[in-house]
N, C-alpha and C positions, 0 to 999 in steps of 0.2 A: 134386868136385861142380861141375856146370855153373853158372857165375856168373849165368846168366839167371834162375834161380829166385829167389835172394834179391832181385835187383833187381825182379823182377815182384811179389814179395810186398810189398816196400817201397812200390811205386807203387800197389798195390791199397789199402794203408793210407792213403797220401797222397791218392789220389783220393777215398776215402770221406770223409776229414776235410775236404778242400777243396771237393769237389763236392756232397756230400750235404747239407751244412748249413753255415751261417755261424756266427759266434761266438754263444755262448749266454749270455744273462743272464736270471735269473728275474724280477727287478724290472723288467719291461718298461715299466711306467708311470714308471719313473725313467730311462728311456732313450728319450725322445720322438723325437729325431732319428734314432736307429737304427731305430725302428719305422716312422716316416713323416716325410718331409721337410716335409709340410704342417703338422706340429706347430710349425714355426718361427714364433714370435710369436703363436700362437693363444690363449695364456692369460695371459701376463705381459708387462709392459713389459720385464723383464729376468729371465733365469733362468740359473743356472750349476749344473752337477751333476758330481760325482765318483763313480765306481763302481769296486768291487773285488770279484772273485770268485775262489775257489779250489775245485777239486773233484778227485775220483778219486785223492787222495793215498794212499788205503788199498790201491789195486790197481796203481798205476803211479806214474811221476813226476807230480806235481800239474799240473793244467791251470790256468793263471792268466790271468785277463783283467782288464785295467785300461782305463778309459775316462774321458774328460773332455769335457764338452759345454757349449756356451753358445748361447743364442738370445735374441732380443728382437724387439719390434715397433717400427715407425716411425710410430706414430700422431702426428698433429699437429692443430692447431686449425683447419686450413683446411677449406674446403668439400669438398675431395676425400675427407676422412675420412668424410663422410656416406655415401659409396658404398662405401668399403672402405679397406684399408691394407695395406702391405707388412710382411713379417717376414723375418728372416734368421737363420742360425745356422751354427755350426761345431762338429764333434766329431772327436776323435782317439781311436783305441783301439790297444792292443797285446795280442796273445794269444800265449801260450807253451804249447805242447801236447806232452806225452808225452816219451818217452826220447830221441827225435831232436831235441828242443828246436825243434820246428817253430814258427817265429815269423811272425806276421802283424801288420803295422803298416799302418794305413789312416788317411787324412785326408780329410774330407768337408765340403763347403760346400753349404748349403741356402738356397734363396730361395723365399718363398711369398707369395701374395696372398690376402687374406680379404675376401669381399664381405659387407656387412651386409644380410642378408635382411630383417630388421626389428629392432626394439629389443632382441630377446632372442636372435636366431639369426644365426650367420655360416656361410658356406660358403667353404672355402679350398682352394687347389691349390698344390702345391709341387714343385720339382725339386731334385735333388741330384747333384753331380758329385764324384767322389773318385778317389784314387789309392792302391793298395795294393802293398805289398812283402812277398814271402814268402821264407823261407829255412829250411834245416834243416841240422843238424850230423850228418853220417853217421858221424863218429868216435865218437858216442855209441851206435851200433847194434852188435849182434852178428850174425854171419853163419854160415851153415851150415858153411863150410870151417874155422871156428875151433873146431868140436867134433870131437874125435878119436875119438869112439865111447865115451869114458869120461868126459871132462870138457871144460870150456871152456878154451881157451888163448888169452888175449888177444893174445899175441905172434904167433900163427899168421897167415899171410896170409889176407886175406878172399876172394881169388879173384875180386874185382870188376875190372872194366875200369879201367885207369889214367885213362881219361877221365871216369869216374864219381867226381868228387871233391866233390860237394856240390850243393845246390839253392839257387838265388837268382834270383828274377825278379819283375817288377812289371807292373802293368796299370792302366788307367783303369776306372772303374765308374760306373754311372748309375742313378738311382732317381727315381720320381715317385709322387705320391699326392694324395688329396683327404681333407678332413675337414669334418665338420659339428659345430657346437657349439650348445648351448642353455643359457641362464641365466634364471631367473625372479626373481632378486633381486641386489642389489648387494653384499649381505653374505654372509659364509660362515656364521657362527653366528647365524642369525636365524630360529629356529623351523623351519618346513617349507620350507626352501630347496631348490632342485633345480638341479644342474648335470649335463648329459649331453654326451657326446662320442662320435663314432663315425667311423672312417675306414678307407680301403683304400689300400694301397701296392703298387707293382710294382717289384721290385728286379732288378738285373743286366740292364738293358735291352739292353746291347751284348753280352751273353753272353761276358765276357772269357775268353780262353784261359788255362788254368792248367797246361798241359803245359810243364814246365821243360826237358826234354831234346830237344824237337823231334822226338819219335818219331811221334806221331799227334795230331791235334787233340783237345783235351779242354776243352770249354767249360763254364763255370760255369752251372748250371741257373738258369732264371728262378725268382724267389721271390715269392709273393703273401702279403700279411698283411692280415687284417681285425682291428680292435681296437675295443673299446668300453668306456667306463668312466663312472662317475657319482659324484656327491656328493649324497646324499639326506638332508636334515635331518629327524630324527625329533622333536626338540624342541630347547630351548635348549642342551642339554648333549651330546646324542648325534647322531652322523651315521654313515651307512653308506656305504662306499666300494667298490662292486662293480667288478670288472675282468674282461673277457673278451678272449681272444686266440686267434687261429687263424693258423697259418703252414703253407704248402705249398711245398716245394722239391723238384722231381723226385718221387721216390717217398716222400720223407720228409715227414711232417706232424707238427705239434705243436698240441695243444689244451690251453689252460690257463684256468681260471676260479676265482673265489673272491671274497673280500671282507675288508676291514678294518672294524672298528667303532671310531670315534674318539670320545674323551671329552674335553671341554674342562675342563682343570684350573683355568685362570685366564683371565678375560676381560681384554683389553687396556684400559688406562686411561691415555690420553695426558696427562690433567691431573695424575695422580699418578705419571707416568713409569713405569707398570707394563706389562710385556710380556705378551702373550698366550701361553698354554701349553696344549698338548694332547698326549694319549697314546692310542695305539691298539693293538689286538691283532687278528690275523686269521689266516686259513688259506686256502691255495690248493691246487688239484689239477691236476697235469699228467698228462694221460690216459695210463694204463699206464706211468707212469714214476716219479712222486714225489708225496708229500704235503709241503706247504710251510707250516710255521708262520711267522708274521711279527710283527714288533714295530716300531712307529714312534713317534717322539717329535718334537714340534715346539715350538720356542721362537722367538717373533717371526718373523723372515724365514727361519729355518733349519729344515730337516727332516732327521732322521737315520733311516734305514731298515735293518732287519736281516731276513734270511730264511735259512732252512736247509732244503735239500732232503733229505728222508728217502726214500731210494731204495726203491721197491717193484717195480721191473722184474725181469726175469730175471737181471740182474746183481747182485741183492742178496745172493746167496750169497757172491760175492767181496768185496762192499763192506761186508757186515754191516750193511746198510741205511744206511751212510754215503753222503752225497751231496755237495752243494756249499754252502759258506758264502758269503754275499754281504752287502756293506755299501754303503750309498750316503749321500751328503751333498749336500743341495740348498740353494741360496740363491735367493730370489726377491724381486723388487721390483715393486710396492709390498708392504708388509706384509700378508699374507692375513688377519690379525686386525683390520685397520684399516677394513674395510668398503668396499673399492673395487670397481670393475667388473672389475678383473683378478683373476678368481677363482682360488682355490687348488685344487691337485690333490695329495693328500698321499702318493700312492704312485707 
């Protein structure tokens, strides 16, 4: 067998994974800096988030994504704050995909500035610079020459070029975005409170080259993301948390929408040293791909989020409707139950 065919097949797969779309996390509202660098410092004095996702274990080697992020604002009591304030953030992720153990590790630094339009609205712009490293283990792959017509023989030669001994390369990456926020109250659980946020981001500004063998130029497509979310208080106990998300990268697009409903189990009482507590249920829909039930639990400064993607795409015959499990843990300061201007966003 000509060795060019397995190599070509491998790079078709590699190009699809690398070029068609970036890493994928369902809880987009728990990955603020991945979605838009302008989110840095937009909501909290300080915020730290951990994310973990695993998927496709029923049809192949599991795809596993882990991420950690931190952002904060630099508000002060000076007169400069009357006009606006700076925010900054850092996030790191690691993604392991498929039988080839294709690994992507990326580190990103974000800087943003938020202008106070009035007492209730801000408009922010952010930039992000990062560096990613990608690698794959070709020893984990099978090749056409290793099939003798009857069975697979691992000891048989692959027929590949001796120079084709793996993939490892890195590149810089850049993103920019803007975000608008609105708040009509300083407290989260205060009757008919409203928090709204909407932003647009533009990813891969430099179109980094992801070709590892130097054969032909293969640039990463631009990616555009629009996102919007809200916290709408219905009464003293219930709030609705809608979220909308649209992403376009090359010919691949993603549309997701849905909402959580949050119920306050216990109100914070600083005098009695009692912590606030809330719990929520929700559902989301990723267009032509998955139905996603969600569960969130909040205690004081901490929020724990769970989602599970129930696959409804053409792949569901292979997955038996199994999709991806995702968990996130977030810490914010100040305490969102304490009634501060740094509003909470629970998903």
